[in-house]
C-alpha positions, 0 to 999 in steps of 0.5 A: 554078248560077243556076237554084238553087231554094233562093235566096230574095230578101227585098225590103224598105225599109231599117229595116223589119225585113228582116234580122230576118226573114231571121235567123229564117228561118235558125235551122235546119240548112237555111239559112245565115246571111248571112256567108260564114265562118259559112256555111263553119263550118256546112258544116264542122259547126261552127256549128249552130242553138244556135250561131246563137242564141248569135251573135244574142244576143251581137251584140244585146248588142254593139249595146246596149253600143255604141248602134249598129245594124250588122245583127248584121254579117250581110248580102248583101255579107257572104255573096255578096261584093257588095251588092244594088245591084250587080245594077242598076249593073254587067254581069251577067257580072261579077255571075255571076263574083263570085257563083261562090265555093267557099262558095256552090257548097258551099251549093248542093251541100248544098241549103242555103237562101241569102238575098239582100236587095233594097231596090227593085223595079228592083233585084229585077227585075235579080236575077231575071234572074240567079236565075231560080228564086228565091222572093220575100218582099215587105214591105208596110205598113211606114211606121208601123213604120219611122217609129216605129223611126227617127223617119223620119229615118235612112234615104234620103229621111228622112236628106236631110230631117233633114240639110236641116232641121238646116241651116235650122232656127232655135233655136226650131224642133223638133229633128226635121223633120215626117215626113209631111204631117199633122205638117207641117200641125201646125207653128206658122204662123211656121215654115211661113211661113219654110219656104215663103218663105225656103226655097222649101218644100224640106221639103214637096218632100222629103215629097212625094218620100217619100210618092210613092215609098211609093205607088209601092212598093205600086202595083208590089206590086199590079201584080206580083201579076198575074204573079209569085208571092211572099209578102206580108209585112205589117209592120204586122201581123207586127211588132205583137206576137210572136204575130202575128210567129210566125204570119207567120214560120211562113207564110213558112217554109211558103212557102219550104219551110223548117223553123220554129223553136220559138216560145219561141226566136223570141219571145225573139229578137223581144222582145230585138230590139224592145227593142234597136231602141227607143228609136231607135238610131243606124243605121250604113250597112252594105256594102249601103248604100254606093251605092243607087239613088235610089228605094231610098234614099228608100223 
């Protein structure tokens, strides 16, 4: 079971568009959405590609109406029954038992592609000890996209940054904290003086943590290239426009041996998704974020 060749892992930091890519890669009859009930409906012949497209656009509308981003109610926990971080913080025997469900077994019997997410290299290392034949897609160059999408303050270390800023800031301070060192240096001098003298420069320390972990992400990626085969997904390039994304999407499909969907369908989804997540939409924690390792939380 666990040497299944059609298990694909997508490694990406939160709020960088990993679920969007997975959903696009699932818009065919050879892959299932990340939801066990929808996977079963597909197995039963009651959820085809057109149904998947309708589902996506319906839930994009729901997100707009509720002004809350919930990943279209799709995810690793919704399909497999356990969030990604379980791989790193519990026994592999327990993981294997939880994964061995009738829906997953039937998907495998029909050679359907399954998608698993990961938000950190240490978690991915544990996932690969179980899924020994998995194919991997790793995101890189994601900081600009994530900061533009979230203001740098909705996930992990950015969330800590925002929470601490809200506690200490005076009325004349900006509503949002600086999200990198360049913005920090642009703060008025009296604010920097307060941060350094009154608050022990905690904001600067949090920025250092975020920058260091992003640097480590790309250092790990570079090191992994020496011994592991994976597809590098360049976020800056792919999510710049729909043409770039479709080219990259087709490349990923080819890497995973998946059929690619018509460009008009993908472009419509891309445009609606980008409109939906911009301006900043509040992000609701998903089942995958209930307990995440510290580095995943910051990166």
